[in-house]
N, C-alpha and C positions, 0 to 999 in steps of 0.2 A: 558591764559590756560582755557579751558572750564571745567564745573563742572564734567563731566564724566571723563575727563583726570585726574583731581585732585583726584577724588575718586579712580581711579586705582593706582595712585602714592602712596596715603596714605594707601591703602590696602596692597601694596607691603612693605611699611615701617612698617606696623603692623606685617607682617610675619617676617621681619628681627628683629624687636624689641623682638619678642617672642623667636627667635633663640638666641639672645644675653642674654635674661633673663634666658634661660635654662642653658647657660654657667655659668652665675653668680650663679644661684641656686646650680649648681654642686660644686662650690667652697666655698659656704657660711660657712660650718662648718669645713673647712680645717684649723687646728690650725697652720699650717706651712706657710700660705699664706704671701707673702711679703708685708709689709706695709711701706710706706715712708711718709715723711712730706714735703708739699709744703710751709708750714708756721709753726707758733708755734703750731697750733692745726688743720690745714687743711691737711687732709690725702689724699693719693692716693695709691691704691693697684695695683698689677700686673693684677688683674682682670678688673679694670677700663680700662687699656690699651688693654687687650685681647678682651674685649667686644667692645671697640671702633674700633679696627682693623677689627673685624668681620663685624660690621655695615658699616664701610668705604668701605671694599672690596665688599660687596654685593650691596651697593647703587651705587658705581662707576661703577661696572659691568653692573648693570641694567639701570642706568641713567648717562651715562658718560658726558653728557652736563650740569649737575647740580653741582655747587660748594658746598663746605661744610664748616661749622664752627662747630668745635667740642671742647669740654672742654679740653681734653688732647693734641690734635694735632694741635689746632688752625685752621687757614684757609687753605684750599687746593682747587685745581681746578681753572678753569677760571670763575670768577664771571661775569655773563652777565644778572643779574636781578633776577635769581633764585638761591636759595641755601638751603641745608638742615642745620638745627641747631640741634646738637646732644649732649645729655648728656648720656653717656653709662652707668653710674651708679650714680644716684641721691640718695644720702643717704650713702655715702662712710663710714662715721664714724660708723653708725649702722652696715653696712656690715662688717667692719673690726673687730667689736666686736661680730659678730655672731648674731646680732639682726635682725630678719626677717622682715624688713620694708625698702624697697628701690625700685627703679624703673629704667626703661629705657625710655628715652624721645627722640622723633624725631619729629621735626617740619619742615614744608616747607614754606619758605619765598619767596615772589615774589614782586619785586619793593618796598621793605621796609615793606610790610605787611605780617603777618603770615596768610596763607590761609588754612592751615590744620595742624593737629597734632595728634600724638598717644603717649600714655603713658601706659607702661605695668608694672604691679606689678606681678613679677613671683611667689612670695610667696602665693598669693591669686589666681593666674591665672586669673587676671582681666585686660582686655585690654580696655582702654578708648580711644575714637577717635572722631574726628570732622573734617568736611570740612566747610569752611566759607559759610554760607547761607544754610547749609544742616542739621543743628541740631547736637546734640552730642549723643554718645551711649556708653554703657558699655557691652562688649561681644555681640554686635549686638542689644541690647535693648535700646530704647530711654531713656535718663535721663534728669532730670530737677532739678533746685535748689529748696531749701526748701521754705515753706510758713511761716516761723517764722517771726513775724512782729515787735517784740520789742527786744531790746538788752538784757534785763535782763533775757529773756527766750532763749537766743542764746548760742550755743556752737561754740567757735572760735578756730582758729589755728594760730600759729605764729612760728617764728624762730629767731635766734640771729646771728649777723654777726661774722665772724672769728676774727675780731679785737676788740671784745667786751671788752677785758681787758685793751685796750690802747686808745680807742676812746670814747668820750662822747656820740656820736651817736650810741648807742649800743642796743636800743629798750627796755632797762630795765624800763625806765620811762613810756613808752607806756604799757608795760606788767602790771606794778603796777596799772596803771589807769584802764585798762580793767578788771583786776581780781576782782575789786570791783563793776563792772557794768554789767558783763556778767554772764550767768549761769555757764560757765566753759571755760577753755582754755587748749588746748593740744599743746604740742611741739613734733611733730612726726619725724622731721628730713629729710623729702623729700618735697621740695617745689612743685615739679611736682604733687605729690600725694595730697598735701594739696589743690592745685587748683582743682584737679579732685574730691576729696571728697566734696569740696564745690559745684562743678557742680552737683554731685549726691545727694545733700541734706544731706550728713552726717555731714558736718559743715555748719553753717549759714554764716560765714564770716572768712576771713583770711587776715592777713597783715604781711608784712616783708620788710626789707630794705637791700640794698647793694647786691642784687641778680645779677647774670650774665645772659646774654640772653638765654643760654641753660637751665637755671633753670626754666624759666617761659614761654618760647616760645610756646611749645605744649600745656601746661596746660591752658594758657590764652585763646586760641581759643576754647578749649573744654568748659571752664567756660562760655564764652560769648554765645556760641551756645546752652548751657543748660539754658539760660535765665538770667545769672548772670550779674552783673555790675563790671567793672574794672576801676580803676583810680589811680592817685597818692594820697598822704595823704590829699591834699587840695580839692580833687574832680576833678582835672584837668585831661587832657588826659594821658593815660599810654603808656609808651614805654618799650619794652623789654630791651632797652639800657639805661633806666633810673634807678634810685636807690631807688624808693619808689613804693611799690605794695600794693594796697588795693582792695580786692574783696569781694563780698557779694551776697546774694540772691536778691539784689536791695532794699528790704523792710527795712533793717537796715543800709543801706549804709550811709545815712546822719547822723544817730546817731554815727556811727563809725568815721566819719570825725570830728564830734564835739569832741569826746574823744581824737583823735589824735592831735587836735589843742588846747588841754588844756582848753576846755570850758565846 
């Protein structure tokens, strides 16, 4: 797929993400919205499904030859090397409580590599996007990671897995270590936006564990195209199908690896 073709694909995906975001925004403060549990604390609302159906219908109509992997609906279409990876509502817990911080995430994967992504924050009307090799942008303006060079001057972001009450691998130890070494830590509740905020220099670094592909696919390419570094906790290669995510502005990455490995 050529760069121009990828750009047109992700432009269309951005328009669709904005449509889905508008639907979500319209239901944000509806106190009667239906909320269900997929686990002890993992929520899904009827708006997750409604937004996903909208995205699926638009993408399949526009690009019928591209398969899809979506959070609620799973895999669909005939996979032949390309597929959309979709999170229709990243930040469902915030959304269910009427907290205005969530996003729509759509990535394009080709032969196992994420080649483009778009993340839309409807509450701020901010659309982050990137095409592999073409840089990253926010509402059409180029973005770059921050220039903070030491961890103690850095603002970080993180999150905690849904099984944090029953698993020892719950990120609490890492949080306790970083809270003593960084300037501050924020837990915002949308992995896609945490990645994009790091890409835009709002955060200097971000780490999380036990994410799913749709949580990080789009944000990961946006982060890299903004000049950031992405790895697992040991500094090895990152995969959206892996369970460890560490991103930074590059300058503090090695310091973050040291903290995560208890040194």
